[in-house]
C-alpha positions in Angstrom: -16.2 1.8 1.6 -14.5 4.2 3.7 -11.3 5.2 2.8 -8.4 5.7 5.7 -5.0 7.3 4.8 -2.3 4.9 6.0 0.4 5.9 4.4 2.6 7.1 1.3 4.4 5.1 -1.7 8.3 6.3 -1.2 9.5 4.8 -4.1 8.6 2.6 -7.0 10.7 -0.4 -9.0 8.9 -0.5 -12.3 10.8 -3.7 -13.8 9.4 -5.8 -10.6 6.2 -3.8 -10.2 6.9 -3.2 -6.5 6.1 -0.1 -4.7 7.9 1.0 -1.1 5.2 2.2 1.0 6.0 4.2 4.2 3.2 3.2 6.8 1.2 5.5 9.2 -1.0 2.4 10.3 -1.0 -0.8 10.4 -1.7 -2.8 7.5 -2.3 -6.0 7.1 -2.4 -9.4 3.8 -6.0 -9.2 2.9 -6.6 -5.9 3.3 -7.7 -3.5 0.2 -5.8 -0.6 -0.5 -6.4 2.5 -3.4 -3.6 4.4 -4.1 -4.0 7.7 -5.5 -2.0 10.6 -7.0 -2.0 13.1 -9.6 -1.7 10.7 -12.2 -2.6 7.7 -10.0 -5.6 5.7 -9.1 -5.3 1.7 -8.3 -7.3 -0.4 -5.9 -6.0 -3.6 -4.9 -6.0 -6.4 -2.1 -3.0 -7.0 -0.4 -1.7 -10.7 -1.6 1.9 -10.0 0.0 4.3 -7.8 1.6 7.8 -7.9 2.7 10.1 -6.4 4.9 13.9 -6.4 4.3 12.8 -9.3 1.6 11.1 -11.2 4.4 7.6 -12.3 3.8 5.4 -10.7 6.8 1.3 -11.0 7.4 1.5 -7.5 9.7 3.3 -3.9 9.1 3.1 -1.7 11.9 2.9 2.2 12.0 6.5 3.2 10.9 7.3 0.4 9.0 8.5 0.7 5.3 7.1 -2.3 3.1 7.0 -3.6 -0.2 4.1 -4.6 -2.2 3.9 -5.9 -5.6 1.5 -3.6 -7.5 -0.8 -4.3 -10.6 0.2 -0.7 -12.2 2.6 1.9 -12.2 2.5 4.2 -9.1 4.7 6.9 -8.4 6.7 8.6 -5.2 4.0 10.7 -3.2 1.0 9.0 -3.9 -1.5 8.6 -0.9 -2.0 5.4 0.2 -5.4 4.2 1.7 -7.2 1.5 3.1 -10.6 0.5 1.9 -12.9 -0.1 5.2 -16.3 -1.4 4.8 -19.1 1.9 6.4 -20.9 1.0 9.5 -24.4 1.9 9.4 
């Protein structure tokens, strides 16, 4: 799998396990993400995401989206989309 940088974590709500992502590229439900930082290394599939408390299927570059994450992430962590390599 190839990693494409698509954004950054701007905030993390620990009590509810939600990260706020600032996107530089489109993101869709079903995509697989890697969130990587100095002490963060997490991979998971996007099962749902929200903008302004509304569920959405796709987000565009420039959007701030809320995403439930399975482990702690930190502000400034880089968000990558994992895509299959073309051979």
